[in-house]
N, C-alpha and C positions, 0 to 999 in steps of 0.2 A: 339541836343535830351534829353530827359529826362534820368537820370541816372536809368537804374533798381535796382543799388543797392539804392535808397534814395526812391522808391516807396512802400507806406504804405496804408493799409487798410483805414487809414482816407481821404487819397487822392482822392482813387477810390471810397469811397462812396460820397465823395463830388461831383465828375463829373468824371466818368471813361471814357468819350469818348474822349478828346483830349490826354490823357496817351495812351489808345489801340491804337488809330490811328497812333502814333508815333510809338508803337511797331508792329504792322501790317506792317508797312513800313521797319524799320530798324532794328527789332528785333521779328521777329514772332514767334519764339521759345526760349523763356530766361529764365533762373531762378531768382525768386525776394526773396532776403534772409530773408525780414520781413516777408514773407509768409511762408518760406520754402517748394516753390512748382515751378513747372515749369508752365509759362503760354505759350497756344498756340494759336493765336488769327485771324488766317485767316480762311476763311470760308472751304476750301477744307481740310485744315489740323485737324478744328473741328469735321467735319464730321469722317476723319480717325480714331481719337481717339475715338469717340463716336460707329462707327460700327465695331471696330475690337477689340473684347475681347481679344483675342488671344496676343495681342500685351500689350493692356492699359485694363486691368481688372479691375470691380469695387471690385472686393475682394481685398480691399488694405489694408497692413500691416505696421504701425497703420491705424486704421479706425477712422478719427474724427465722421463720418455718424454714426459708430456702435458706439462709445464710447459715445456720444449723445442719441442717439435713442435706440441701441440694434441692434440685427443683425434683416435686413430688405431686402426689394426683392432690393433694391438699392445697399446693399453690398454683393450681391450675383450675378453669371453670371448662363447662362446656364439652365438646367431643374430645378435647385432651384429656382431662378429666378423666371421662366415662371410657375412655380406651385402656387407662393405667388402672381403674377402679375394676373393671368389669372382667379384665385380662387377669388380674392379680386376687382375685376374691375366691376362685373355688377350694383353695386348701380352707379356709375360714367360715363356708357358705354350708348351706342344707343339701351338697351336693355328693355324689358318691364320694368325692375325695376327702371333703369335710366330714363324713358320716362314718369314714373308718377311721380318721383321725380321732373322732370323740370315741369310738367304740376299743380305742386302744389305752384311752385315758386312765380306766381304772385300774389295769395292770401296771402302770407306768406310776400312778401316785401308790400303789401297795408297794411297789419297790422304796418309794421315799420314804413312806412310813415306817417298812421294817427296820428301815436304818436309825430310827430315833423312837421307835416305839418301847424298847424295854428300858428306857431311862425314867418313863413316866414322869417328865417333868420338860418343858422345852417353851422356847419362844416359837410360837407356829409361824409367825411372819417371815424368820431366819430359816428354819428345817424345813418349813411346810408349802407356804406360798408363794417363797422365792423360787424355789426349784419347781414348784408347778408351772408357774408363768412362762419360765424360762425353757423348761422341757418341751411343752407343748408346742412353743415356736420351733425351736430346734428341729424337732421332728415334723413338724408342717412341712418347714420348709426344705426338709431334707440335708442339714446341716451336719455332717456327719463329722466334720474335721474341727469342729469348736465345742467346748465345754459349755455346759449352761453356767459356770462359774465366769466363764471368760465375758458370756453374753450378757451376764447380770453386770458385771463390771462394764461393758460399753452402754447397757441401759442408762447406768446412774449418770454416765457423762454425759449422754444424749439429753435426758430429761436434766441435767443441771444446765444445759445450752438454751432447753426451750424455756426453763423457769426464770432464767436471767433477763427479766424486764427491766432491769436497772443496769445494764451490760456491765456487770462488776469483772474487771480484766480477769481477776482469778477463776471465777466460774466459767468464762471464756475459753481459760487455756484447758480445764477439764474438757470442757464438751469439744474442743478442737483434737485433743488428744484422742478420744474415743472416737470421733469421726473419722478421723486417719487411721485407727489400726482397725475398727470395723470394717473400714473399706478396703484395705490391704488382704485380709481374711477373706472376704466376700469375693473379692478378686481372683484371687490364685484358687478359690474352689470354683470359680465359673471357668476359669482357663481350663482347669484339669479335665472339666468335665466328665467327672466320676459320677454321674447320676443314677438312681436306680428307678427303671421304669417312668420317667416322665412325672416326677413327680414334684412338688417346691420349686426349686431354684431350676430344675430343670425343665419342668413343664414352661416355665416363663422363657427360657433360653427357645424351647421350640415354637412360643408364642409368637417370637419375633420381637421380643423387648430386650433391648441393649443391654449391657453390663453397666453402665451409669445409672440408667433406669431402674435396675433391679435393686442396685447397691443403694439409691436415695430412697426408692419405697421400703427396701428392707429398714433401713435406718427409721421410718416411721413408723414402720411395723412395731417395732422394738419399743419406740415410747408410747404407743396406747396398747400394743397387743402384748404388752408386760405389765405395766403398770395399773392399768384398770384391772385386770382378771386377780393381778395379785392383791391388791388392794381391796377388791371385793371382796375375794375370799376372807379376808381378816377383818373386814368390815360385818360381812355376816355373820360369822363364827362370833364376834363379840356381842352382835343384838341378839343371838340365840342363847349365849351362855350369861349374860347379864341378866335374862328374863326367865325366872323359873316356869314361868306359866307358858310362854313360847318354846322353852327347851321341851316341855313335857308334850306340848301340841305336838311339835316336829319329830318327835321320839314316837309318838302314836300314828300320825299320818304325815310320811314324806310328801305328800304331794303340796304342803303347806310351805317346804322348803321353796318352792318358785314364787309364792307370794312375797317370803322373806326378800328374797333376793331382789325382785322386782321394788319393793318399798325401800331396801336398803340403796340402789341405784339413786331412788327418787331423793331420798331423805338426805344421802353423804355427796352424791355427786362425784364419784372417783375422778373426772375431770373436769375443768372448770368453766374453761371458756372455749368459745370458736371464734379466729380473729377475723376480721374482713377491713375492707376500706373502700370508703366511700368513692363512687364513681362520679357523683356532682353532688351539688349540693341539696342535702334532704332534712326532713323536718321528723324527730322522732318525741312524740310528746310535749309537742309545743316548743320544744328547743333545736334550734338550727344548726345542723352540724355541716361543716364547708367540707368542699370536694378534698379529696386526698387525704383525710383525715381516717386515723386507724380507730376501729370501730371493736370492741370486744362484745360479743353476743353471752352474757355471763350466765349459763347453763346452771349453774347452783344456784343463781338466784332464782332463773325461772321455775326451779322444781320447787321451790317454794313459797311459789307466790299466792298469797291468799285469793286472787282473784281467780286463779285456776283450780287451788287445793282447798278443802276445807281444815282448819286446824293443821296447817301447815307445817308447823315446828314439832310435832309429835309422829311419833314411830307408829302407823296405822298399817296392820299385813292385812286387814282384809278392805282396804279402799278399792271404790269401784268407779274411780275418777277417770280413767283413760292414761295414757301412757305419759311418760315421762320425755325429759329431752336428755338422758345422761348418754346417749351416742350421739347427740343431737340430731338434725332435721334437715331436709333439702337432699342435694346432690353430693353433700360433703358427709352426710350420715355415714358412721362408723362402718367399714365394710366388713369387720370382724366381730359384729355383736354377737351373730348364731353362737359363734363357737366361744366368745366371752360367756355368754349364759352357760353353755355347756361344761364349760371349765369349772364356773364357780359352783353349778348344781354337782356336779361329779365330785369335786374338792370336797364339797360341806359333808355328800353323804358317804363318803371312804371316811372322813376323820370319824364321825360320827358311829359307823358301823363298826370302826377298827379299835377306838379309842374308851372302853366303857369307863362311865363315870367321871366324864372330861367336863372339867370345871375350870374358872378363872383363877386365878391366883397372884393379885396384886393391881395396880391401876394399871390402865390403859390410855396412853395418851393419842387423840386423833389430830393429825398434824398436815397443812399443805394447803393450798390454794388451786392451783392449776393441776396439780396431782394429790390428792387427799386420802389419805389412809392411817391406818396405826403405825406407831411408830415402832411399836412390839407386841406380841399377844401372849403374855406369860400364862401358860396353864400347867394343869396337872392330870393324871388320871388313874384308874385303878389300874 
């Protein structure tokens, strides 16, 4: 068995699945010294951690998430969390505001495609998935004084901090710079108060949120609201383009895309963990975890647990085994999951409609643990 003492973040980022498979079977609740936290890896245990804030609180101390982003909805439980989550959800849910935003996506994405389509060769992660995710968030929040390239740079800094489990000073410096620059940009736009029709940031101000609350939670939205849809678009396209049979199915019946999206979320898990802290001594799978310990509920592992899934390491579009945990579960379930699914579905459809003969050109490396996706997606088309 892999030695928990030797597991590093680099090992997990290269390929977490063999490591997590061994942990699930032989050490489903185990302390990893290099990350200074406990890993909980089986489906039922991950659900238990996420759904029981009385035993596993999101209000951790210390809080890496709070240190990177400031106090936000994921560092709070109960009423304090609900106030933020419910008030900030409308642009990203199946509300009038969310549906209006989703309705604008085809036009936004066609403009992006127009910019690179004549080349007939591209890295889809760089020219499409990245602007797709950033532009959606900019439009949803009404951030008219920021370019998507600026937002992408801040996103890189934010996630560098969030994934810095081993507390490397260089990564912490990158995160601090992004934290500061994003805060300044949001502060300037909030103070200017030139919002159109009370959407996005303007609606948050009208709802009574403070500038600090808005800024901290927009930082949070950037970490999940950009990375997950960006990586998911790349991962879904990778699965479609590498499998001729699946590609043909999707071409004939576009409704299959929804199935591909859900299986991609399960199989690849673009977001790896949900972090909590024990409020008292607890027992997980016969292992005692002391009070005050940091616990990672490993969503990636739960999504491949054979206790939940048949043949979990195979990509099977026609599964009928229920929901995955890619968006977590419990009160901290991702508030943007509806919009994320719209982005991925519409994003994939526009590519297939606009780029005839689209096919892979070269190898695709999938990398990462806390945020996992293709490093690049080289393609050509007719």
